[in-house]
N, C-alpha and C positions, 0 to 999 in steps of 0.2 A: 325340411317341412314337407309333409305329404298332403296331397289333395284328399280330403275326407271321402269324396265320392268315388274316386278311381283308385286310391291307394298309391298312385304314382308320385314320385318326388316332383316338386314344382321345378319348372325350368329356371336355370340360373339367370337367364335373360329376362325373366318376368312373364307373367300370365295375367290375362284379364279374368277377374272373378266377380260375380254378382255380389253386391253388398248384402250380407246376411248377418245374423247374430254371431255365427261361427267366425267369420272373417273380421267382424268388428272386435270380437274378443282377441283374436290374434294380433290385430293392430294395437289394441290397448296394452297387451302384454309384451309388445315389442318383438313378437315372433316373425312378423312380416312388416314390410313398409309399403306405403302407398305412394305411387308416382303418377304424375300427369303425363298423358300422351302428348307429344309434341305435335302441333298443328303443322302440316306440310302442305305447301301450295302445289297443286297438281301441275305437272309439266305437260307439254304437248304430247310427248310420247306416252305418258301414263294415262292422260285423258283419252287418247285414241284407243288405247288398249282396254280401258275400262268402260268405254262407251260414254264417258262423261265429257261434255263439251258445251259449246254455246248452243242456245236454243235455235232451232231452224227457223227461218223466216216463213211464217205460216200464211203470209199474204200471197194469194195466188191470183194470177191474171186470168180472169175469165172473160174472154171476148166472145160474146154471143151476138155480134153484129151491132151491139149498142155502144154508144160513146160514153 
């Protein structure tokens, strides 16, 4: 099966495609299958690399001589 926009064959491992009439027909005709992406918990290593992590503590100590 080829991608109608690029003419390139679809990757055997799968590709994300926006839902459209074209892909809905391909699904109905059995030319392609739909799979759900597995939800993956981010690890500390991937979180640090991607910039995803816990929210920083935004409470700041502002001591201006007041108690």
